Each structure stands twice: as structure tokens, then as C-alpha cells.
C-alpha positions in Angstrom: 98.4 109.9 110.0 97.9 107.5 107.1 96.3 109.2 104.1 95.5 108.5 100.4 99.1 109.2 99.5 100.3 106.4 101.9 97.8 104.0 100.4 98.9 104.7 96.9 102.6 104.5 97.7 102.0 101.2 99.5 100.3 99.9 96.3 103.3 101.1 94.2 105.7 99.3 96.5 103.6 96.1 96.4 103.5 96.0 92.6 107.0 97.6 92.0 105.4 99.9 89.4 104.7 103.6 89.0 102.3 103.0 86.0 98.7 103.9 86.0 96.6 102.4 83.2 94.0 104.8 81.8 90.6 103.2 81.0 89.5 105.5 78.2 87.7 102.9 76.0 86.7 104.0 72.5 83.9 101.9 71.1 85.5 101.7 67.6 88.6 100.0 69.1 86.9 97.4 71.2 87.7 93.9 69.8 85.1 92.2 67.6 84.6 89.3 69.9 83.2 91.7 72.4 81.4 94.0 70.0 79.3 91.5 68.0 77.6 89.7 70.9 76.5 93.0 72.5 75.2 94.4 69.2 73.3 91.2 68.5 71.7 91.2 71.9 71.0 94.8 72.4 71.1 96.5 69.0 72.6 99.8 68.2 71.7 101.5 71.5 73.5 103.0 74.5 73.0 99.8 76.5 75.0 97.8 74.0 77.9 100.3 74.0 77.9 100.3 77.8 78.0 96.5 77.9 80.9 96.4 75.4 82.8 98.9 77.5 82.3 97.1 80.8 83.2 93.7 79.4 86.3 95.1 77.8 87.3 96.9 81.0 86.9 93.8 83.2 89.2 91.8 80.9 91.7 94.7 80.9 91.6 95.0 84.7 92.1 91.3 85.1 95.1 91.5 82.8 96.8 94.6 84.3 96.0 94.2 88.0 99.0 92.0 88.8 101.3 94.6 87.2 100.1 98.1 88.2 99.0 99.8 91.4 96.2 101.9 89.9 93.8 102.7 87.0 92.5 106.1 85.9 89.0 106.0 84.6 88.1 108.9 82.3 84.4 109.5 82.8 83.8 111.3 79.4 84.0 108.0 77.5 81.2 106.6 79.6 79.0 109.7 79.9 78.9 109.8 76.1 76.4 106.8 76.3 74.1 108.4 78.8 72.9 106.6 81.9 73.9 103.1 80.8 77.4 104.5 80.1 77.6 106.1 83.6 76.6 102.8 85.2 79.4 101.2 83.2 81.8 103.9 84.7 80.6 103.0 88.3 80.8 99.3 87.6 84.3 99.7 86.2 85.4 101.6 89.3 83.9 99.0 91.6 85.4 96.0 89.7 88.9 97.6 89.7 88.7 98.2 93.5 87.6 94.6 94.0 90.7 93.5 92.1 92.8 95.5 94.6 93.6 98.5 92.3 93.6 102.2 93.4 90.9 104.0 91.3 91.4 107.5 90.1 88.2 109.1 88.8 89.3 111.4 86.0 86.3 113.7 86.2 87.9 117.2 86.4 85.0 118.6 88.5 84.9 122.1 89.8 82.4 124.5 91.4 81.8 126.1 94.8 79.7 125.6 97.9 76.9 123.0 97.9 77.5 122.1 94.2 81.1 121.2 94.8 80.1 119.3 97.8 77.6 117.3 95.8 80.3 116.5 93.2 82.5 115.3 96.0 79.9 113.1 97.5 79.1 111.6 94.1 82.7 110.6 93.4 84.4 110.3 96.8 81.9 110.2 99.6 78.3 109.0 100.2 74.9 110.3 99.5 72.1 109.8 102.1 68.4 109.8 101.8 66.5 110.0 105.2 69.6 109.0 107.1 70.2 106.0 104.9 73.2 105.8 102.6 71.9 105.3 99.0 75.1 105.9 97.0 78.9 105.4 97.5 81.4 107.3 95.5 83.5 104.6 93.8 86.8 106.4 93.3 89.7 106.5 95.7 90.8 109.9 94.3 89.5 112.3 91.7 90.8 115.1 89.5 89.6 118.6 90.2 90.1 122.0 88.5 91.3 125.0 90.6 89.6 127.8 88.7 87.3 128.8 91.7 90.1 129.0 94.2 89.8 127.8 97.8 86.0 128.0 97.7 86.1 125.4 94.9 88.7 123.1 96.5 87.5 123.1 100.1 84.4 121.0 99.6 86.4 118.3 97.7 89.2 118.3 100.3 86.7 118.1 103.2 85.1 115.0 101.6 88.5 113.5 100.7 89.8 113.8 104.2 86.6 112.5 105.8 86.7 109.3 103.7 90.5 109.0 103.5 90.6 109.6 99.8 92.6 112.0 97.6 92.6 114.8 95.1 94.7 115.5 92.0 94.4 119.2 91.2 94.9 120.3 87.5 98.2 122.3 87.5 99.8 121.7 84.1 97.8 119.8 81.5 99.5 117.7 78.8 97.9 119.2 75.7 99.7 121.3 73.1 97.8 124.6 73.7 97.9 124.5 77.5 100.2 127.6 77.5 97.4 129.7 76.0 95.8 129.9 79.5 98.3 128.3 81.8 101.2 130.4 80.6 104.9 129.5 80.3 107.9 130.0 82.6 108.9 133.0 80.5 105.8 134.9 81.7 106.2 137.2 84.7 103.8 135.1 86.9 102.3 132.2 84.9 99.0 130.8 86.0 100.3 127.2 86.4 103.0 128.3 88.9 100.4 130.3 90.9 98.2 127.2 91.0 101.2 125.1 92.1 101.8 127.4 95.1 98.1 127.1 96.1 98.2 123.3 95.8 101.1 123.2 98.3 99.2 125.5 100.6 95.9 123.5 100.3 97.6 120.2 101.0 99.9 121.2 103.9 97.5 120.1 106.7 97.0 116.6 105.2 100.4 115.1 105.1 100.6 111.3 105.5 103.1 109.1 107.4 105.3 108.9 104.3 105.6 112.6 103.8 103.1 113.3 101.0 99.8 115.1 101.0 96.3 113.9 100.2 96.3 116.8 97.7 98.2 115.8 94.6 98.8 117.5 91.3 98.2 116.7 87.6 101.4 117.7 85.8 101.6 117.0 82.1 104.5 114.7 81.2 104.7 116.5 77.9 106.2 119.6 79.6 109.2 118.0 81.2 111.0 121.4 81.4 108.4 122.6 83.9 108.7 119.5 86.2 111.7 120.6 88.3 110.1 124.0 89.1 106.8 122.4 89.9 108.5 119.9 92.2 110.2 122.7 94.0 106.9 124.5 94.6 105.0 121.3 95.5 107.5 119.1 97.5 104.7 117.2 99.3 102.3 116.6 96.4 102.1 113.3 94.5 102.2 114.1 90.8 99.9 112.4 88.3 101.8 112.6 85.0 99.6 112.1 81.9 101.0 112.1 78.4 103.3 109.0 78.4 102.7 106.9 75.3 100.5 108.2 72.5 101.2 111.9 73.4 104.9 111.2 73.2 106.3 111.9 76.7 109.6 110.2 77.3 110.1 108.7 80.8 113.8 109.7 80.9 112.6 113.4 81.1 110.4 112.7 84.2 113.1 111.9 86.8 112.6 115.4 88.4 109.1 114.4 89.5 110.5 111.6 91.8 112.3 111.6 95.1 115.5 109.7 96.0 113.5 106.6 96.8 111.7 106.6 93.4 108.4 107.9 94.9 106.5 111.1 94.4 104.6 110.4 91.1 102.7 108.0 89.0 102.8 107.9 85.2 99.5 107.5 83.3 99.2 105.7 80.0 96.0 104.8 78.2 96.2 104.2 74.5 99.6 102.6 74.7 98.0 99.9 76.8 94.4 99.5 76.0 94.8 99.9 72.2 97.9 97.7 72.0 95.7 95.1 70.2 95.1 97.4 67.2 97.1 95.3 64.7 96.0 93.5 61.5 95.7 90.3 63.5 94.1 90.9 66.9 93.2 87.2 67.6 95.4 87.4 70.7 94.4 90.9 71.8 94.5 90.0 75.5 98.2 89.0 75.1 98.9 92.3 73.3 97.6 94.3 76.3 99.6 92.2 78.8 102.7 92.6 76.7 102.2 96.3 76.5 101.8 96.8 80.2 104.9 94.7 80.9 106.9 96.7 78.3 105.7 100.0 79.8 106.7 98.9 83.3 110.1 97.9 82.0 110.5 101.3 80.2 109.7 103.3 83.3 111.9 101.1 85.5 114.9 101.7 83.1 114.6 105.5 83.1 113.1 106.6 86.4 114.9 106.7 89.7 115.1 103.2 91.3 112.1 102.4 93.5 113.3 101.7 97.1 110.6 100.2 99.3 
């Protein structure tokens, strides 16, 4: 049975890359040649910000699409500008998919019952009105949080399987204070290891042709000491590894997330790529982004297990 994991792994093979570019645009860092026309046309309103973001994202997507299999779109940077911003989020997801990229909606949704099902329809499935489809979820996969247990995961998994899409469950976040709630390996039974066992359980009935589940895991690349144990507990989960680049994660510490064929995980980078143009002279900002994605690919290739297609 082909599933989301198979689709993502095929894209990885086609591009020869395990890099996911995060589209987390900050208005203050958007190049002036995109900022000024939007402000002149629409003024200092949410619509102008949304237009800047979308125009910037389209150019970034055009630049990176030959080099990477996927993008991760962090919805918070879009929701901050209200309904125009959310439209920019959906249009970004749509444009990336049209360019052949896998789209991971970084939305970290969580709830139970009909509420969780509504979140899942919004991002992965469809919404109907009087038997007519009025909305398509634009992501190929989404991030979810596991705090509600199986009741909170099942509606998302049901929708993901129905539409041949995927989930990445938050297991180990990349931030410095994650241990305050998630625990450490020195604790008797840390939360993040309990969640990892559940992720393996939740995904075991949705294994694809290439051996990985449609239920993946978010595992912070900034905690490399935890990766071997998490891989042991989740042998069939694709890992989404945030923290490479601005947060300081080193790719040579991530080898334990990958199998002998160089598969099993993708490494996410945002600021390292989309803010590469933040130099005193950004006249060639598109070139700076292209150079950054090529350098990141080379860095991962040099330090991760060789990719065998």
C-alpha cells in the first residue's frame, strides 16, 4: 500500500535531498523591492502584508523547488495578518504543490472528536456544503500535538488515511526549555518517550510499501542525544527534524535518525534559507537564497548517511 511516506521518499529520491525549506516569512525581512510596491498599493494594512508574503514565497518556491523535496509552511506567520494572511497561507501551499513540492502544514493542531475532525478537514481533507465540496485542505501532511491521546489523534489519522496524506506528531520539540514538560532521559519515564511509544502504536496499521508509516514524528535536531533512543522506539516513523541552521543543530549528529539507505528523516531549515539575503547588499537576494539551499544540501550530503535510491 502506497502511503504519504512513500510519496515523500520518492520525492527525496528524485531531488537527491533530505532538506525541507521552512516558509516562515517575517515581514521585516522581506526584500525592499517586494515591500515597497505592496505598501504603495495597499497601505499599512493586513492585505499589503499578505501580498508581500505571498510574492516572496512564490519567488522562494521557484528558487528552491529544483533542489528540495518539500516545504514546511508555519501558519502562525500568516494568521498574524488575519484573513488576508490565512489566504496567503493557502495560496502558498497551493503554489508549492503546483511546483511539485510536498507541503507540510506546520499547524500543530490538537483536540478531540468533531473539533479534531474539523481541523483535519481544514488542512488535509475536504469540507462539504449540501453534498458539494467547498474547501480542499492544501497540505500533504500536518503537524499535530498528542496531548489528548488517541481520541485526539484518531480524527486526524482517519482523514490522513482517507486522503493518502500524513501526520507528524510532536514528540521532541527543538526549543531549549522543552525538557520542562517533555522530560529528559534521566527521568524514570519521560513524557517524550511515552509519546514515542504511542506514535509507533498509532502508525503500525498504516505502513507503506517502503516500510514507513503515514504517522511520522517531529524530533528536535537540537537534542541529538535523544535521537537513537527515539529511533529505537519508532522504527517505522519518518522523522521531521527541526532546528538545523539558526538553532544550531549540526547534521553530523543526526545520522541516527536515518536508515542504511539514507532514508527515514527530513531536516527542516527556515531562517538559514529564506533570510540568507540579510546582508548589507541584498541587490541579488534571489541568488543568496539559491546559494543557501545548495550549501545546505551539500552540508547534509557530507554528514548524513549516503542516500541510496
